[in-house]
Backbone bond lengths (Angstrom), bond angles and torsions (degrees), N, CA, C in turn:
res aa  C-N    CA-C-N  psi(-1)  N-CA   C-N-CA  omega(-1)  CA-C   N-CA-C  phi
1 M - - - 1.454 - - 1.693 96.55 -
2 G 1.315 112.69 154.54 1.509 122.44 179.90 1.526 109.69 -75.77
3 A 1.276 113.97 169.71 1.494 116.80 173.19 1.518 112.40 -72.23
4 Q 1.270 115.91 132.62 1.385 124.19 172.95 1.504 118.97 -87.45
5 L 1.289 110.51 -29.60 1.484 117.61 -173.75 1.472 108.38 -98.51
6 S 1.307 116.90 97.45 1.492 125.75 177.20 1.493 112.68 -109.59
7 K 1.344 113.75 153.72 1.489 116.41 -173.83 1.519 109.37 -57.07
8 G 1.456 112.04 136.78 1.397 112.30 175.90 1.539 115.77 83.00
9 L 1.217 119.65 0.41 1.441 124.39 -174.09 1.542 115.99 -46.37
10 Y 1.260 117.46 -46.53 1.503 123.00 179.66 1.473 111.95 -106.92
11 M 1.281 125.73 12.39 1.465 123.60 -168.82 1.595 117.84 -69.12
12 R 1.253 119.46 -16.20 1.502 121.89 -176.71 1.424 107.28 -90.28
13 E 1.399 118.91 96.32 1.420 124.83 -172.34 1.596 105.92 -72.29
14 S 1.327 122.32 -44.89 1.337 123.06 -175.91 1.592 117.13 -74.35
15 N 1.294 109.08 -25.16 1.497 120.99 -177.88 1.487 111.24 -140.57
16 P 1.335 121.45 69.29 1.462 126.57 -174.99 1.518 114.04 -46.97
17 T 1.314 117.67 136.64 1.350 125.16 -179.10 1.479 108.83 -93.91
18 S 1.328 118.51 -24.24 1.486 121.38 177.99 1.487 115.02 -144.37
19 T 1.260 115.12 149.97 1.367 118.74 176.61 1.474 112.25 -125.13
20 L 1.418 114.56 23.48 1.457 121.25 178.71 1.560 114.45 -55.00
21 F 1.287 116.54 134.95 1.440 128.47 -169.39 1.587 118.01 60.94
22 G 1.363 110.82 11.77 1.460 116.81 174.93 1.625 105.02 84.40
23 L 1.255 123.39 18.83 1.288 127.86 177.22 1.548 125.65 -99.48
24 C 1.247 121.69 143.47 1.480 115.61 174.72 1.557 108.36 -137.78
25 C 1.238 119.70 158.90 1.439 126.70 -177.28 1.496 106.33 -67.06
26 G 1.470 111.35 133.13 1.339 120.08 177.31 1.553 118.86 77.60
27 Q 1.373 114.27 14.47 1.394 122.55 -172.88 1.587 111.32 -65.91
28 T 1.344 119.65 151.75 1.511 123.50 173.00 1.506 105.60 -116.90
29 R 1.301 108.07 150.58 1.503 114.64 173.17 1.474 108.53 -131.94
30 D 1.376 114.47 156.67 1.514 124.35 176.68 1.451 110.00 -51.90
31 K 1.338 123.00 137.81 1.415 126.18 -179.44 1.593 110.12 -61.48
32 D 1.173 114.82 -37.49 1.525 119.41 -175.73 1.618 111.28 -60.70
33 G 1.313 113.04 -33.75 1.456 117.93 -175.68 1.533 114.68 -106.47
34 Q 1.337 110.58 -1.43 1.527 117.64 -169.73 1.543 109.78 -77.77
35 I 1.288 116.27 130.51 1.543 118.28 173.32 1.539 105.16 -100.05
36 V 1.251 119.95 -42.53 1.457 123.54 -176.04 1.545 107.69 -118.82
37 F 1.370 115.39 136.99 1.372 124.50 178.57 1.593 104.47 -114.24
38 K 1.306 115.15 117.11 1.549 124.57 178.13 1.483 108.49 51.21
39 G 1.309 112.99 46.01 1.563 114.29 172.50 1.513 114.76 -72.24
40 W 1.283 113.23 155.50 1.523 115.27 178.84 1.569 106.82 -111.33
41 W 1.285 114.26 134.42 1.509 122.46 -163.24 1.597 105.39 -106.73
42 Y 1.292 112.97 130.97 1.601 120.61 179.59 1.528 105.20 -134.39
43 N 1.417 109.04 160.81 1.493 116.86 176.07 1.541 108.12 -102.91
44 K 1.237 123.50 -178.04 1.548 123.13 -175.70 1.510 114.29 -68.74
45 D 1.232 114.39 -10.59 1.492 117.26 177.48 1.671 111.62 -95.18
46 G 1.311 107.18 6.74 1.523 111.84 178.58 1.533 114.70 72.06
47 E 1.306 116.19 25.89 1.506 122.67 173.51 1.562 111.33 -100.68
48 R 1.170 111.58 136.34 1.572 123.35 -175.90 1.596 102.86 -68.91
49 L 1.311 110.65 133.74 1.378 123.49 175.19 1.530 111.09 -101.93
50 G 1.257 123.51 -40.01 1.392 137.59 -171.42 1.498 121.23 161.61
51 W 1.317 123.46 -165.24 1.450 120.70 176.89 1.550 107.85 -154.15
52 G 1.384 114.41 158.98 1.495 118.05 174.35 1.500 105.29 158.21
53 D 1.185 115.84 179.05 1.488 133.24 173.95 1.449 106.34 -64.00
54 L 1.353 117.06 147.28 1.527 122.91 167.95 1.433 111.00 -134.57
55 S 1.368 114.72 137.22 1.396 120.80 -179.60 1.585 115.11 -105.85
56 I 1.166 118.27 175.85 1.489 124.86 177.68 1.530 106.18 -58.67
57 D 1.366 121.68 -42.87 1.386 126.54 179.06 1.491 111.89 -70.50
58 D 1.286 122.08 -32.92 1.454 125.15 169.55 1.444 110.79 -58.77
59 F 1.285 123.05 -50.92 1.434 131.18 -176.70 1.542 103.99 -59.07
60 E 1.269 119.97 -51.35 1.433 121.14 -178.36 1.502 116.01 -60.25
61 R 1.407 112.45 -42.90 1.419 117.65 176.95 1.566 108.75 -65.62
62 I 1.228 124.16 -47.66 1.384 121.41 178.40 1.530 114.60 -55.69
63 K 1.379 116.28 -49.55 1.322 121.34 176.95 1.564 115.35 -54.14
64 S 1.297 114.23 -36.29 1.509 114.84 -175.35 1.601 111.43 -91.71
65 E 1.368 113.71 -10.71 1.558 112.50 -174.74 1.545 104.23 -113.05
66 L 1.255 123.71 -8.94 1.630 123.45 -173.86 1.409 103.09 -73.21
67 N 1.336 116.26 143.01 1.518 126.13 173.75 1.521 102.73 -74.95
68 D 1.442 110.51 153.37 1.456 121.12 173.78 1.515 108.65 -58.19
69 G 1.259 116.47 142.46 1.412 125.28 174.61 1.560 116.12 77.43
70 E 1.410 114.36 6.18 1.418 118.02 169.27 1.478 111.85 -103.55
71 F 1.320 114.67 158.19 1.591 126.24 -175.18 1.380 107.48 -129.32
72 F 1.316 122.51 126.92 1.391 133.43 168.00 1.538 109.12 -99.28
73 I 1.259 119.89 97.80 1.467 122.68 -166.89 1.492 105.69 -105.75
74 V 1.370 118.21 136.59 1.437 126.56 -173.57 1.567 114.01 -122.81
75 L 1.246 122.82 117.46 1.410 127.62 167.16 1.429 115.47 -98.91
76 K 1.240 115.37 145.43 1.552 118.10 179.72 1.580 105.54 -75.31
77 D 1.279 112.78 155.64 1.529 115.61 -175.20 1.438 112.50 -63.18
78 N 1.215 120.36 -39.64 1.666 121.21 -179.77 1.538 109.42 -68.97
79 D 1.242 119.60 -38.95 1.447 123.69 179.86 1.553 105.54 -62.73
80 R 1.270 119.94 -48.95 1.424 123.16 -171.70 1.449 109.25 -69.43
81 R 1.369 116.73 -44.74 1.509 121.32 -175.73 1.499 110.34 -63.95
82 W 1.331 114.92 -58.64 1.493 121.56 -169.88 1.563 111.36 -70.77
83 N 1.369 113.19 -50.81 1.346 115.64 -172.67 1.523 110.80 -68.42
84 L 1.392 119.38 -38.91 1.413 117.69 178.15 1.469 117.54 -73.64
85 A 1.352 118.32 -20.36 1.418 122.65 172.51 1.518 109.46 -72.16
86 I 1.238 121.29 -40.33 1.456 127.05 176.60 1.534 108.26 -66.50
87 K 1.250 116.10 -53.22 1.579 121.52 177.56 1.542 115.49 -54.22
88 K 1.420 112.74 -41.83 1.389 126.65 -172.06 1.623 103.62 -60.87
89 S 1.461 111.25 -49.72 1.368 114.83 -174.28 1.568 110.19 -69.57
90 Q 1.256 117.51 -27.75 1.421 118.91 178.80 1.521 119.45 -86.93
91 D 1.278 111.87 -33.40 1.564 120.35 -170.47 1.533 109.74 -120.96
92 E 1.278 118.91 -4.72 1.391 116.52 -175.43 1.474 119.51 62.85
93 L 1.327 118.64 37.54 1.465 125.89 -170.34 1.533 103.78 -75.33
94 D 1.270 114.34 146.11 1.486 124.90 173.59 1.496 111.08 -77.00
95 I 1.385 119.22 114.23 1.450 119.61 -175.96 1.605 108.19 -60.63
96 E 1.226 116.76 -33.14 1.506 114.50 -175.81 1.592 110.56 -84.29
97 A 1.370 118.71 -13.51 1.470 118.95 174.22 1.565 104.68 -153.96
98 P 1.354 113.54 85.64 1.447 117.22 -178.31 1.692 110.07 -79.38
99 G 1.323 113.98 -16.76 1.393 113.99 171.47 1.559 112.83 105.76
100 I 1.302 116.59 169.56 1.538 122.66 -172.10 1.459 111.99 -64.56
101 D 1.503 118.85 -42.51 1.399 122.46 -175.29 1.596 105.11 -60.90
102 Y 1.331 116.05 -51.63 1.430 118.81 -176.26 1.513 115.60 -55.85
103 V 1.352 119.05 -49.62 1.364 120.91 -179.61 1.502 114.37 -70.56
104 A 1.351 117.32 -32.15 1.460 119.36 173.06 1.480 113.94 -64.72
105 E 1.332 117.08 -37.59 1.528 122.36 178.75 1.454 112.28 -72.43
106 N 1.293 123.07 -31.19 1.483 130.36 -173.44 1.435 119.49 -110.56
107 C 1.390 119.48 0.90 1.474 115.97 -173.88 1.597 109.37 -80.04
108 R 1.207 113.66 161.75 1.487 125.29 175.64 1.570 115.43 -106.84
109 F 1.523 110.70 -38.78 1.406 117.54 176.59 1.478 105.49 -136.56
110 V 1.396 111.76 156.14 1.470 120.50 170.48 1.516 104.57 -134.41
111 I 1.306 120.79 136.39 1.430 127.80 -178.12 1.475 107.06 -122.71
112 T 1.352 115.43 128.06 1.466 122.31 177.19 1.441 106.20 -120.78
113 S 1.397 114.85 -174.42 1.429 117.13 176.12 1.519 109.95 -75.24
114 G 1.291 117.07 111.73 1.506 123.51 174.14 1.669 109.21 89.38
115 Q 1.238 119.18 4.93 1.500 117.53 -176.76 1.549 110.53 -150.30
116 S 1.276 115.53 144.58 1.427 123.09 168.92 1.488 115.38 -121.10
117 Y 1.282 120.65 146.15 1.517 119.59 -171.41 1.633 104.50 -126.26
118 I 1.256 115.15 136.89 1.437 120.27 167.97 1.443 109.49 -101.97
119 I 1.404 120.86 130.43 1.457 120.09 -173.02 1.546 104.97 -92.34
120 E 1.346 112.90 135.66 1.428 121.33 177.59 1.585 110.50 -71.50
121 E 1.264 116.33 112.52 1.475 123.01 -172.36 1.499 114.38 -85.24
122 S 1.301 115.44 -23.59 1.567 117.12 -167.61 1.467 107.09 -77.40
123 G 1.319 121.72 -12.46 1.469 120.87 -179.14 1.477 108.40 85.25
124 E 1.333 119.74 10.60 1.426 124.63 176.93 1.409 110.29 -66.15
125 D 1.361 117.12 135.51 1.404 122.74 175.52 1.473 111.21 -78.22
126 L 1.320 119.29 120.36 1.441 121.85 -177.25 1.514 113.42 -77.45
127 G 1.358 119.29 1.32 1.373 126.08 170.13 1.625 104.79 85.27
128 T 1.220 121.95 -143.04 1.479 126.77 -179.53 1.438 113.62 -70.73
129 Q 1.268 118.37 -23.17 1.516 126.67 178.30 1.562 110.73 -94.21
130 D 1.275 124.16 111.14 1.335 124.39 168.04 1.378 120.90 -67.99
131 T 1.372 118.15 -20.67 1.351 123.26 -175.54 1.572 112.97 -140.01
132 Y 1.244 120.44 151.61 1.513 127.02 166.15 1.322 114.91 -151.89
133 T 1.259 121.16 148.73 1.451 125.18 -176.40 1.424 111.08 -72.75
134 H 1.338 123.04 141.77 1.354 124.98 -176.31 1.546 110.17 -152.51
135 Y 1.321 116.73 130.36 1.380 115.59 174.51 1.525 112.53 -103.32
136 S 1.314 120.95 113.78 1.343 130.86 -172.38 1.476 111.92 -88.05
137 K 1.371 118.91 105.51 1.514 116.71 174.48 1.461 114.86 -69.56
138 K 1.367 118.22 -26.40 1.496 120.97 176.51 1.543 109.69 -66.89
139 E 1.197 114.03 -43.41 1.487 118.31 -179.17 1.545 114.49 -97.34
140 N 1.394 113.21 -8.97 1.317 116.35 170.39 1.543 120.71 62.80
141 I 1.265 110.76 27.98 1.602 119.06 -178.49 1.374 109.26 -138.94
142 E 1.342 118.11 147.28 1.426 123.06 178.38 1.560 103.44 -89.93
143 S 1.271 115.57 119.65 1.471 120.12 -178.87 1.579 113.24 -137.41
144 V 1.295 110.22 168.91 1.457 119.10 167.92 1.421 114.08 -94.65
145 I 1.277 124.99 132.48 1.487 122.86 174.86 1.416 108.73 -88.85
146 L 1.359 114.29 134.16 1.407 118.75 -173.21 1.523 110.70 -125.82
147 S 1.287 118.26 143.72 1.555 118.74 172.41 1.434 114.04 -75.27
148 K 1.223 123.61 167.35 1.469 126.60 175.48 1.532 105.66 -60.97
149 K 1.325 122.18 -45.75 1.521 122.86 -178.80 1.423 102.96 -65.51
150 G 1.286 126.59 -38.12 1.451 121.65 -177.33 1.461 113.97 -68.23
151 V 1.347 117.25 -27.76 1.545 119.52 172.97 1.508 110.01 -62.26
152 K 1.237 114.28 -51.95 1.567 117.83 -179.03 1.469 107.76 -53.11
153 D 1.406 117.11 -58.03 1.419 120.66 179.27 1.636 115.45 -51.05
154 L 1.173 117.42 -41.37 1.435 126.64 -178.86 1.616 109.22 -60.70
155 I 1.345 110.65 -53.86 1.524 116.46 -172.12 1.520 115.07 -75.16
156 T 1.356 112.42 -22.80 1.491 117.65 -176.06 1.518 117.03 -99.99
157 V 1.351 112.43 6.12 1.482 118.35 -176.51 1.414 107.25 -84.36
């Protein structure tokens, strides 16, 4: 199957160009089921797809409908806004496509076909295992916890 996640897929808020996975740019979700508040969505090439809240149901739908080899990468709003503004002024990054290195370093979640990953934010070394299965009651999803190094390895293989 071809790539579903192309640059700008959800970017037209007033006239959405896609409703893939039931998502639309700028969407809001009920706080009770919300996992991500104002997340920024990217593909494996580090190209922005859109932004908005994501719920448990969104994660499950993306996992079940995503093509093999594709990655739905989520950055938190604050990480995207502040880090990218600083990086842009230093490195002239393209806001719409900051690239693999940028999204791997700043992502909070990665969703693949059949699996979701929570990224270890503390910088804690996970030892010889880059991943381990974790059920998060706070986020109410079963995910694999992945180190920052593990993210880069995952999306560039």
